[in-house]
C-alpha positions in Angstrom: 0.0 0.0 0.0 1.6 3.4 -1.0 2.1 5.9 1.7 -0.1 9.0 1.0 0.1 12.5 2.2 -3.0 13.8 4.1 -4.2 15.7 1.0 -3.7 12.7 -1.2 -5.7 10.5 1.2 -8.5 13.1 1.2 -8.4 13.2 -2.6 -8.8 9.4 -2.7 -11.7 9.6 -0.2 -13.4 12.2 -2.4 -12.9 9.9 -5.4 -14.5 7.1 -3.5 -17.6 9.2 -2.6 -18.0 11.2 -5.8 -16.5 9.1 -8.6 -14.8 11.6 -11.0 -12.8 14.5 -9.7 -11.6 17.5 -11.7 -8.4 19.5 -11.2 -9.9 22.9 -10.8 -12.5 21.7 -8.3 -9.8 20.0 -6.2 -7.6 23.1 -6.4 -10.5 25.3 -5.1 -11.4 22.8 -2.3 -7.9 22.5 -0.9 -6.8 26.1 -1.6 -3.8 25.1 -3.7 -2.8 25.6 -7.3 -3.9 23.4 -10.2 -0.3 22.4 -10.7 -0.1 21.1 -7.1 -3.2 19.0 -7.7 -1.9 17.7 -11.0 1.2 16.6 -9.2 -0.9 14.8 -6.5 -3.0 13.1 -9.2 0.0 12.1 -11.2 1.6 10.5 -8.1 -1.7 8.7 -7.3 -2.1 7.4 -10.8 1.6 6.3 -11.0 0.9 4.3 -7.8 -2.2 2.8 -9.4 -4.5 4.5 -6.8 -6.4 6.6 -9.3 -6.9 6.6 -13.1 -6.4 9.8 -15.1 -8.8 11.3 -17.6 -8.5 14.7 -19.3 -8.8 17.4 -16.7 -9.1 15.1 -13.7 -9.0 11.5 -12.3 -11.2 8.8 -10.9 -11.1 5.8 -8.7 -10.4 2.6 -10.7 -12.8 -0.3 -10.2 -11.7 -2.7 -7.5 -9.9 -0.3 -5.1 -12.9 1.4 -3.5 -11.6 0.7 0.0 -8.1 2.1 -0.7 -8.9 5.5 0.9 -9.7 3.9 4.2 -6.6 1.6 4.1 -4.5 4.6 3.2 -5.8 6.6 6.2 -4.6 3.7 8.4 -1.1 4.6 7.4 -1.3 8.3 8.4 -0.2 9.2 12.0 -0.2 5.5 13.0 1.8 6.0 16.2 -0.3 9.0 17.2 -3.5 7.1 16.7 -2.2 4.2 18.8 -1.3 6.6 21.6 -4.7 8.3 21.3 -6.4 4.9 21.5 -4.5 4.0 24.7 -5.3 7.4 26.3 -9.0 7.3 25.4 -9.2 3.7 26.9 -7.9 5.1 30.2 -11.0 7.3 30.4 -13.4 4.3 30.1 -13.9 2.2 33.2 -14.7 -1.4 33.5 -18.3 -2.5 33.6 -19.9 0.2 31.4 -21.6 0.6 28.1 -20.3 2.5 25.1 -20.9 3.3 21.4 -18.0 3.3 18.9 -18.3 4.7 15.4 -16.3 4.5 12.1 -12.7 5.5 12.0 -9.1 4.3 12.0 -8.6 6.1 15.4 -11.7 4.6 17.0 -10.4 1.2 16.0 -7.3 1.9 18.0 -9.5 2.7 21.0 -11.2 -0.7 20.5 -7.8 -2.4 20.4 -6.8 -0.7 23.7 -10.1 -1.8 25.3 -9.5 -5.5 24.9 -8.2 -5.8 28.4 -11.3 -4.2 29.9 -13.9 -6.4 31.6 -17.7 -6.1 31.7 -18.1 -3.8 28.7 -21.1 -3.6 26.4 -19.9 -2.2 23.1 -22.4 -1.1 20.4 -20.9 -0.3 17.1 -21.6 0.4 13.4 -17.9 -0.4 12.6 -17.3 -4.0 11.4 -13.6 -3.5 12.0 -14.3 -2.9 15.7 -16.4 -6.1 15.7 -13.4 -8.0 14.3 -11.0 -6.4 16.8 -13.2 -7.5 19.7 -14.2 -10.9 18.5 -13.1 -13.6 20.9 -12.8 -11.3 23.9 -15.7 -12.9 25.8 -15.6 -10.4 28.7 -16.9 -7.8 26.2 -20.4 -8.0 24.8 -20.5 -6.7 21.3 -23.7 -5.5 19.6 -23.7 -4.7 15.9 -25.9 -2.0 14.5 -28.1 -3.0 11.5 -28.1 -1.1 8.3 -26.3 -0.8 4.9 -22.8 -2.1 4.8 -20.4 0.3 3.2 -17.8 -2.0 1.6 -15.1 0.7 1.3 -14.5 0.8 5.1 -16.7 -1.7 6.9 -19.1 0.9 8.2 -22.8 0.3 8.7 -24.7 3.4 7.7 -28.1 4.7 6.7 -31.5 5.3 8.4 -31.8 1.7 9.7 -28.6 2.2 11.7 -29.9 5.5 13.1 -33.2 3.8 14.1 -31.3 1.0 15.8 -29.3 3.4 17.9 -32.3 5.2 19.2 -33.1 2.4 21.7 -29.8 2.9 23.6 -28.6 5.3 26.2 -25.0 4.4 27.0 -22.3 5.6 29.4 -19.8 6.7 26.8 -19.5 7.4 23.1 -16.2 7.2 21.2 -16.3 9.0 17.8 -13.8 10.2 15.2 -14.1 12.9 12.7 -12.4 13.8 9.3 -11.8 17.4 10.1 -12.0 20.0 12.9 -12.7 23.6 12.1 -11.0 26.4 14.1 -14.4 27.4 15.4 -15.0 23.9 16.8 -17.1 22.4 13.9 -16.7 18.7 13.5 -16.8 17.7 9.8 -17.0 14.6 7.7 -17.5 13.5 4.0 -20.5 11.1 4.0 -23.8 12.5 5.2 -25.0 8.9 5.9 -22.1 8.4 8.3 -22.7 11.8 9.9 -26.3 10.9 10.8 -25.1 7.8 12.6 -22.3 9.8 14.4 -24.8 12.4 15.6 -27.1 9.7 17.0 -24.1 8.0 18.8 -23.3 11.3 20.6 -27.0 11.9 21.4 -27.3 8.4 22.8 -24.5 8.8 25.3 -24.0 10.4 28.7 -20.4 11.3 28.0 -18.8 11.7 24.5 -15.1 11.2 23.7 -13.7 12.6 20.5 -10.5 10.9 19.2 -8.7 12.7 16.4 -5.0 13.2 15.6 -3.5 16.7 14.9 -3.7 16.2 11.1 -7.4 16.9 11.4 -6.7 20.5 12.4 -5.7 21.5 8.9 -8.4 19.7 6.9 -11.9 20.5 5.6 -14.9 18.4 4.8 -18.3 19.3 3.5 -20.7 17.7 6.1 -21.2 18.9 9.6 -21.4 16.3 12.4 -21.8 18.8 15.1 -19.7 21.1 17.4 -17.0 20.3 19.8 -19.2 21.7 22.5 -21.2 18.4 22.2 -18.0 16.6 23.4 -16.8 16.0 27.0 -13.3 14.8 26.3 -11.1 15.5 23.2 -8.2 13.1 23.0 -5.5 14.0 20.5 -1.7 13.8 20.0 -0.8 17.5 20.0 -2.2 20.7 21.4 -4.9 22.2 19.2 -4.5 25.7 17.7 -5.1 28.6 20.1 -8.6 29.4 18.8 -9.8 25.8 19.1 -8.3 25.6 22.6 -10.3 28.7 23.6 -13.5 27.2 22.2 -12.9 24.0 24.2 -12.2 26.1 27.4 -15.4 28.1 26.9 -17.4 24.9 26.5 -15.7 23.0 29.3 -14.3 20.4 26.9 -11.4 18.5 28.5 -8.3 18.2 26.2 -6.3 15.1 26.8 -2.9 14.9 25.0 -1.7 11.4 24.4 1.9 10.9 25.6 4.7 9.1 24.0 4.0 5.9 25.8 1.1 4.0 27.2 -0.5 6.0 30.1 1.7 9.0 29.7 0.0 12.3 29.0 2.0 15.1 27.5 -0.5 17.7 28.7 -4.1 18.4 29.4 -6.3 21.5 29.4 -9.8 22.6 30.2 
């Protein structure tokens, strides 16, 4: 699997969701020159990730899940540390919801030593991570399986989640605005993420610092909906202020398990 830059991973994610992409549209979205986008597209096509056409590129058949796999390669150690730190916030003998995301999967991995958990998830990767750990009860949301990333999305998944009120929610996001907006690409996934937060008593956002510099078109909600924000580096000053104003605890994952580099309220 080729190692992609954050922008290239986002381009592949857009190709997955939209099919065909044009150079000018991508340049406008990411705030870079068309020449920069052409370079990204050429590299992605040289690696076999995308297929060029005049003025743009598209996702070839058979690699619809590449964007998700590529994201797994970004900030891998940071995500591992975030997962360990988030797991420390979750006690034994409680219930929680976990949504789609490569970082939430790291939380699930770190929770395998917990006992007495009930985990409800729309993430088939989380199901696979927790399979065989009999001290954890796993409940899978019903709905439409998104083959690209193993997510279960759509209105049936939202309806399924309405019957729960859990102790904790663990959610990821594709981008975080400076004003605290939490953003994603797929509106079907966003509806599920919103319901996961609404169905919990305490919500934990897990997101690495690459999310500070990204944008995405669909709004999940606002960081004021979150109780704990677990990340690998301090947020920009404006976002820190928003968190402080809304009493959102910021937990910075340390360089090793259980070590916190810093925290703020």
